[in-house]
C-alpha positions in Angstrom: 172.2 103.3 167.7 172.2 106.9 166.2 174.6 105.7 163.5 172.0 103.0 162.6 169.0 105.3 162.7 170.5 108.0 160.4 170.6 105.8 157.3 167.1 104.6 158.0 165.8 108.1 158.4 167.5 109.2 155.2 165.9 106.3 153.3 162.5 107.2 154.8 162.8 110.8 153.7 163.8 109.6 150.2 160.7 107.4 150.0 158.5 110.2 151.3 159.9 112.7 148.8 159.6 110.2 146.0 156.0 109.4 146.8 155.2 113.1 147.1 156.8 113.8 143.8 155.0 110.9 142.1 151.8 112.1 143.6 152.4 115.5 142.0 153.4 114.1 138.7 150.6 111.5 138.2 147.8 114.0 138.4 149.5 116.3 135.9 150.2 113.4 133.5 146.6 112.1 133.9 145.2 115.5 133.4 147.3 116.0 130.3 146.2 112.6 129.0 142.6 113.5 129.7 142.8 116.6 127.6 144.2 114.7 124.6 142.1 113.3 121.7 142.5 110.3 119.5 141.3 109.1 116.1 141.0 105.5 114.9 139.3 103.4 112.3 139.6 101.0 109.4 140.8 101.7 105.8 139.2 99.6 103.1 138.9 99.6 99.3 135.7 100.0 97.4 134.8 96.3 97.6 135.2 96.4 101.4 138.6 94.6 101.6 140.8 96.1 104.4 144.0 97.6 103.2 147.2 96.8 105.0 150.1 99.2 104.9 148.0 102.3 103.9 149.5 105.6 105.2 147.1 107.5 107.4 148.0 111.2 108.1 146.5 113.9 110.3 146.9 117.3 108.7 146.6 120.8 110.1 144.8 123.6 108.2 148.1 124.5 106.5 148.4 120.9 105.2 151.4 120.2 107.6 151.4 116.7 109.1 150.7 116.4 112.8 151.1 112.7 113.1 150.9 109.6 110.9 150.8 105.8 111.1 150.4 102.7 108.9 147.4 100.3 108.9 147.9 96.8 110.3 147.0 93.5 108.6 143.3 94.1 109.2 143.4 97.7 107.8 143.1 99.2 111.3 144.9 102.4 112.5 145.0 104.6 115.6 146.5 108.1 116.1 146.6 108.7 119.9 147.6 111.7 122.0 146.4 114.4 119.6 145.6 117.9 120.7 141.9 118.8 120.3 141.1 120.9 117.2 140.0 120.8 113.6 142.0 118.6 111.2 142.0 116.8 107.9 142.5 113.0 107.8 144.0 111.5 104.7 144.8 107.9 103.7 147.1 107.0 100.8 148.4 103.9 99.2 150.0 102.8 96.0 147.6 102.4 93.0 144.8 104.1 95.0 143.3 107.6 94.9 143.9 109.3 98.2 140.8 109.4 100.6 140.2 112.5 102.6 138.0 113.4 105.6 138.1 117.2 105.9 136.8 119.3 108.8 137.4 116.5 111.4 136.7 118.0 114.8 138.5 116.2 117.7 137.4 116.9 121.2 139.3 116.6 124.4 139.2 113.2 126.1 137.4 111.5 123.3 138.3 109.0 120.6 136.8 109.5 117.2 136.2 106.5 114.9 136.6 107.4 111.2 136.6 104.6 108.6 138.0 105.5 105.2 137.4 104.0 101.7 140.1 104.3 99.0 139.1 103.9 95.4 141.5 102.7 92.7 141.4 104.4 89.4 138.9 101.8 88.2 136.4 102.7 90.9 137.2 106.4 90.7 136.0 106.6 87.1 132.7 104.9 87.9 131.1 108.3 88.2 131.9 108.9 84.5 129.2 108.4 81.9 129.9 104.8 81.1 129.6 103.3 77.6 125.8 103.0 77.2 124.4 99.5 77.2 121.0 98.0 77.0 119.6 97.8 80.5 118.6 94.1 80.2 121.9 92.9 78.8 123.0 90.7 81.6 125.4 93.2 83.0 124.1 92.2 86.4 124.9 88.5 85.6 128.6 89.1 85.4 128.8 91.6 88.2 126.8 89.2 90.5 130.0 87.2 90.6 132.6 89.8 90.5 130.8 92.1 93.0 129.0 89.5 95.0 128.7 89.5 98.8 131.8 87.3 98.9 133.8 90.4 97.9 132.0 92.7 100.4 132.0 93.0 104.2 129.5 90.4 105.3 129.4 91.3 109.0 130.4 94.4 110.9 131.4 94.0 114.5 133.4 95.9 117.2 136.8 94.5 118.2 136.7 94.4 122.0 140.4 95.0 122.3 140.6 98.1 120.2 137.0 99.3 120.1 137.3 99.6 116.3 134.5 98.6 113.9 135.9 95.9 111.6 134.5 93.6 108.9 134.4 89.9 108.8 136.2 90.1 105.5 139.1 91.4 107.4 139.6 88.1 109.1 139.6 85.9 106.0 140.1 86.0 102.2 137.0 86.4 100.0 135.1 83.1 100.0 133.9 81.3 96.9 130.3 81.8 95.9 127.9 80.5 93.3 124.8 82.2 91.8 122.5 81.5 89.0 119.5 82.6 87.0 116.8 80.9 85.0 114.7 83.1 82.7 111.8 82.6 80.3 111.4 85.5 77.8 109.0 86.0 74.9 109.0 88.9 72.4 108.5 90.1 68.9 110.1 92.7 66.7 113.8 92.3 67.6 115.9 91.0 64.8 117.3 87.5 65.6 115.5 87.5 69.0 111.9 86.5 68.4 109.9 83.7 69.9 110.3 82.1 73.3 113.7 82.0 74.9 114.9 79.9 77.8 118.0 81.3 79.4 120.3 79.8 82.0 123.1 81.9 83.6 125.6 80.3 86.0 128.2 82.4 87.9 131.1 81.2 90.1 133.4 83.3 92.2 136.6 81.5 93.3 138.8 82.4 96.2 140.7 85.6 95.5 137.9 87.3 93.6 138.4 85.7 90.2 135.1 85.0 88.4 133.6 82.6 85.8 130.3 82.8 84.0 128.3 80.6 81.7 125.2 81.7 79.7 123.0 79.5 77.5 120.0 80.7 75.5 117.8 78.4 73.5 115.1 80.0 71.4 112.0 78.5 69.9 110.7 80.5 66.9 107.0 81.0 66.8 106.6 79.6 63.3 108.0 76.2 64.3 109.3 75.7 60.8 113.0 76.0 61.6 115.3 74.6 64.3 115.7 76.7 67.5 118.4 79.3 67.8 121.3 78.6 70.2 123.6 81.0 72.0 126.3 80.0 74.4 128.7 82.4 76.2 131.5 81.6 78.6 133.7 84.1 80.4 136.5 84.2 82.8 138.1 87.2 84.7 141.3 87.2 86.7 142.1 90.0 89.1 145.7 91.1 89.3 147.5 92.3 92.5 148.1 95.7 90.8 144.4 96.5 90.5 143.9 95.5 86.9 142.1 92.6 85.4 142.3 90.2 82.5 139.1 89.0 80.8 138.3 86.3 78.2 134.8 85.8 76.8 133.9 83.3 74.1 130.5 83.3 72.4 128.8 81.1 69.8 125.5 81.8 68.1 123.5 79.8 65.7 120.4 81.3 64.1 118.9 78.9 61.5 115.8 81.2 61.2 117.8 83.9 59.5 117.9 83.7 55.7 119.5 85.6 52.8 117.3 84.0 50.1 119.7 81.2 49.1 119.8 79.1 52.3 118.8 79.6 55.9 121.3 79.8 58.7 123.6 82.4 60.2 126.4 81.5 62.6 128.9 83.6 64.4 131.8 82.7 66.7 133.4 85.5 68.8 136.5 85.4 71.1 137.1 88.6 73.1 140.1 89.3 75.3 140.8 92.5 77.3 143.6 93.6 79.6 143.7 96.6 82.0 147.0 98.2 83.1 147.2 100.9 85.8 150.2 103.3 85.7 150.2 104.8 89.1 147.1 106.6 90.3 146.5 108.7 87.2 146.6 106.6 84.1 144.6 103.5 83.1 145.3 101.7 79.8 142.5 99.3 78.6 143.3 97.2 75.5 141.6 94.3 73.8 140.7 92.4 70.7 137.5 90.8 69.3 138.1 87.9 66.9 135.0 87.2 64.9 134.1 84.5 62.4 130.7 84.7 60.6 129.2 82.1 58.2 126.3 82.5 55.8 127.0 81.4 52.2 130.7 81.8 53.0 132.9 82.4 56.0 134.6 85.6 56.9 137.0 86.3 59.7 138.1 89.7 61.1 139.9 91.1 64.1 138.6 94.2 65.8 141.1 95.7 68.3 140.5 98.7 70.6 142.5 101.0 72.8 141.3 103.2 75.6 143.6 105.5 77.7 142.1 107.2 80.7 144.0 110.0 82.5 143.0 111.6 85.8 144.9 115.0 86.1 142.7 116.1 89.0 140.3 114.8 91.6 137.2 115.8 89.5 138.6 115.7 85.9 139.1 112.8 83.6 140.5 112.9 80.1 140.1 110.0 77.8 141.3 108.8 74.3 139.5 106.0 72.6 140.1 104.0 69.4 137.8 101.2 68.3 137.4 99.3 65.1 134.0 97.7 66.0 130.9 98.6 68.0 130.7 95.3 69.9 133.9 95.7 72.0 135.2 99.2 72.9 136.3 98.6 76.5 136.5 95.8 79.0 133.2 96.7 80.6 131.5 95.8 77.3 132.1 92.2 78.2 129.5 92.6 80.9 127.0 92.1 78.1 126.7 88.3 78.0 124.1 88.6 75.3 125.7 89.7 72.1 123.9 91.6 69.4 123.0 89.8 66.1 124.6 92.1 63.5 124.1 90.1 60.4 124.9 91.7 57.0 125.6 90.2 53.6 126.4 91.2 50.1 124.3 90.4 47.0 126.0 87.0 46.8 125.1 86.0 50.3 128.6 86.4 51.7 128.8 87.9 55.2 129.9 91.5 55.7 131.5 92.4 59.0 130.6 95.6 60.8 134.1 97.0 61.0 135.3 100.6 60.8 137.2 103.0 63.0 136.2 105.3 65.8 138.5 107.8 67.4 137.5 110.1 70.2 138.9 112.5 72.8 136.7 113.4 75.7 136.9 115.3 78.9 134.6 114.9 81.9 134.3 116.9 85.0 132.4 116.4 88.2 130.7 119.5 89.6 129.5 118.7 93.0 127.2 115.8 92.1 126.7 116.7 88.5 128.9 115.2 85.8 129.4 117.1 82.6 131.2 115.6 79.5 132.2 116.8 76.1 133.8 114.9 73.2 135.0 115.2 69.6 135.1 112.1 67.4 135.6 110.8 63.9 133.9 107.7 62.5 134.4 105.5 59.5 132.0 102.6 58.7 133.1 100.0 56.1 129.4 99.2 55.5 126.2 100.9 56.5 123.6 98.9 58.3 119.9 99.6 57.7 117.1 98.0 59.7 113.5 97.5 58.7 110.3 95.5 58.9 108.0 93.8 56.4 107.8 90.3 55.1 109.5 89.3 51.8 109.3 86.3 49.6 112.6 84.3 49.7 112.9 84.7 45.9 112.9 88.5 46.3 115.8 88.3 48.7 118.3 87.0 46.2 120.7 89.7 45.0 119.3 92.4 47.4 122.1 92.4 50.1 119.4 91.6 52.7 119.1 89.1 55.5 115.6 88.5 56.9 114.2 87.1 60.1 110.8 85.7 59.2 109.9 85.0 62.9 109.8 88.7 63.7 109.2 90.2 60.2 112.4 92.3 60.3 115.4 92.5 58.1 118.9 94.0 57.9 120.0 95.6 54.6 123.6 96.4 53.8 124.5 99.9 52.4 127.6 101.6 51.2 130.1 102.7 53.8 130.5 106.3 54.9 132.6 108.5 57.3 132.2 111.7 59.2 133.1 113.8 62.2 131.2 115.1 65.1 130.9 116.3 68.7 128.8 115.3 71.7 128.0 116.4 75.2 126.2 114.9 78.1 125.0 115.9 81.6 124.3 113.4 84.4 122.4 114.6 87.5 121.7 112.2 90.4 118.1 112.3 91.6 118.5 109.8 94.4 121.5 107.7 95.4 120.4 105.1 92.9 118.5 107.0 90.2 120.0 109.5 87.7 118.7 111.9 85.1 120.7 112.0 81.8 120.7 114.5 79.0 122.8 114.0 75.8 123.3 115.9 72.5 125.1 114.5 69.4 126.2 116.2 66.2 127.5 113.8 63.6 126.9 111.8 60.4 124.1 109.5 59.5 122.6 107.9 56.4 119.3 109.3 55.2 116.9 108.9 52.2 117.5 111.8 49.8 114.6 111.8 47.4 114.1 115.0 45.5 110.6 114.2 44.3 109.5 112.8 47.6 108.5 109.5 46.0 109.0 106.1 47.5 112.2 104.4 46.1 112.5 100.7 45.3 115.1 98.5 46.9 117.0 98.7 43.6 117.0 102.5 43.7 117.7 102.7 47.4 121.5 102.8 47.1 121.4 105.9 44.8 119.0 107.6 47.2 121.1 107.2 50.3 123.5 110.0 51.4 125.7 110.6 54.4 124.4 113.7 56.0 125.5 115.8 59.0 122.7 115.8 61.4 122.0 115.9 65.1 120.3 113.9 67.9 119.3 114.5 71.5 118.0 112.3 74.2 116.8 112.5 77.8 116.6 109.5 80.1 116.1 108.3 83.6 118.2 105.3 84.6 118.8 103.5 87.8 116.8 101.8 90.6 113.9 102.8 92.8 115.1 101.7 96.2 111.7 101.7 97.9 110.1 99.3 95.4 113.4 97.7 94.2 112.4 98.5 90.5 115.2 98.7 88.0 114.2 101.3 85.4 115.4 102.9 82.2 113.1 105.3 80.4 114.5 107.2 77.4 113.4 109.3 74.5 116.0 109.8 71.7 115.1 112.1 68.9 116.8 112.7 65.5 115.4 113.8 62.1 112.8 111.5 60.6 114.7 110.7 57.4 117.8 109.5 59.3 118.1 105.8 59.0 121.3 105.2 61.1 122.3 106.4 64.5 124.2 109.6 65.1 127.4 108.9 67.1 126.7 105.2 66.7 129.8 104.1 68.6 128.4 105.8 71.8 124.8 104.8 71.3 123.2 101.5 72.3 121.7 99.7 69.3 118.3 99.6 70.9 118.1 103.4 71.5 115.6 105.1 69.2 112.8 107.4 70.0 110.7 106.2 73.0 112.0 103.1 74.8 111.8 101.8 78.4 113.0 98.9 80.5 111.6 97.7 83.8 112.8 95.0 86.1 110.7 94.3 89.3 111.3 91.9 92.1 108.0 90.0 92.8 107.0 89.5 96.4 103.9 87.2 96.8 104.6 85.4 100.0 104.3 81.6 99.7 102.7 81.6 96.3 105.9 82.5 94.4 109.5 81.5 95.1 112.0 84.1 96.5 114.2 85.8 93.9 111.6 86.0 91.1 111.8 89.1 88.8 109.5 90.3 86.1 111.2 92.0 83.1 109.6 94.2 80.4 111.4 96.0 77.6 110.1 98.1 74.7 112.1 99.8 71.9 110.6 102.5 69.6 107.3 102.0 71.3 105.5 104.6 69.1 106.9 103.3 65.9 108.5 106.6 64.9 111.0 107.2 62.1 109.6 104.6 59.6 110.4 105.3 55.9 108.6 103.4 53.1 110.5 101.5 50.4 109.0 99.3 47.6 109.8 95.6 47.4 110.3 93.9 44.0 106.7 92.7 44.0 105.4 96.2 44.6 104.3 95.9 48.3 105.7 98.4 50.8 108.5 97.7 53.3 109.6 100.1 56.0 113.1 101.2 56.9 113.5 102.3 60.5 116.4 103.3 62.7 115.2 100.7 65.2 111.9 98.7 64.5 109.5 98.5 67.3 110.2 95.6 69.6 108.6 94.4 72.8 109.9 91.7 75.1 108.9 90.4 78.5 109.4 87.5 80.8 110.3 86.1 84.2 113.7 85.5 85.8 114.3 83.3 88.8 117.5 84.1 90.7 119.1 81.5 93.0 
């Protein structure tokens, strides 16, 4: 019996000692776990798409790595069992600018949820002063499709298994979406854009984020003596897996109201293609070409290529080189303008003259806290000068004058000799609110001006000998953006340059409608049941005070006026669906 009890007693002592040891170890382990911290979250790109395979690192104050992990298929990560303290959290991935969360304080026994957003080089340069465009030029139309809610997180929820906040877009690919706009606009004073215009814009986003757009504009001149103008624009964008994009936009315009004195009718066909290529996280190459065919008394075809190289040597510094041969297309974002400008010029025989030339520029921009400061040097060459003016002419007076007139608005374009020059520019952008910014700009460059020694009024025949390319300056101050409380889109600007200047200083960086006092307002209307949802009112005015007008005598002796930009006022309603 004793021989049987001894093994049993030994087994019992072993179990007792094991349970006692386990009882001592478990409290210590649980206590240690209770004093640990953890950090978790979701890593997305700027459009809200979760990023799989992003490297998430927790760094000490000396930049050494404490622990790291990779995000899963839904962009989620978790870093458990971290000692409490102050750290920096960093997320990195190929073709993305690293995202950092400094001064992250982790407390014992808690799990911090930190969601990170990584910008590609394309989004990272959005804080730069972009190429200035007219505020009403359907930039929203194209971006409705490319940046619609189909490309953003539609619903935020908490995953019950991990306790992490995730997006519904993490569970599925971007869905297709369709949006549209119908607008009725009336105005006067803008060359080639008078009378009542009916506009239809149709956007379609397909799965994967690719986008298509169609814009149709039919104008009815107020005189009713000519056929209506027609403008049709179609566009397509394909997003690449490397973060770039390929765009193709085709535009056709027919303006039977425009005349050069021989026969009415101006037509232009444009095909624009652009390609963006990212080389790592620091270099973006943007190239493209605009093929343009214009017809008046004859047909002329030209190609206008451009090149734009953006380098990002630091987090807050961007260096850029630009080369452009036309003002219409200088980078891929210019294709956001679905409404092309009517730049009609002709020689004395009625043959069209293309607005070609060459612009080269090197600029550097730096972000100081929230303020963006930019400086640039540039050189310009224009094959033909373009003068704008107002005043009615007889068709017989137009012949042999290198002029194209728009009788519906009483404005005209006049061709002048080409010129070239060099200059420099600087700008400052200061955010006033998250959606509203204050801009200040200064330009020193070359412009055409009337150089009359006796101060008399030249005739059209004498005008060429009285025009000289002169180094001059211009300055502007503007407020641009959106008032969130009222939902009002606004652009108010005053651009000054000497009175006798007839062309814009630094023309390749200045929107064609910017001269003296101008403003643009877009207001969503909320009137309950009386008006449909999605109705906007739009008002735009250029050179409202009619400044900078210079007199010139027509062949019959009456006075015409040359102006950098003639006064133009437009307004209308747009219904979005």
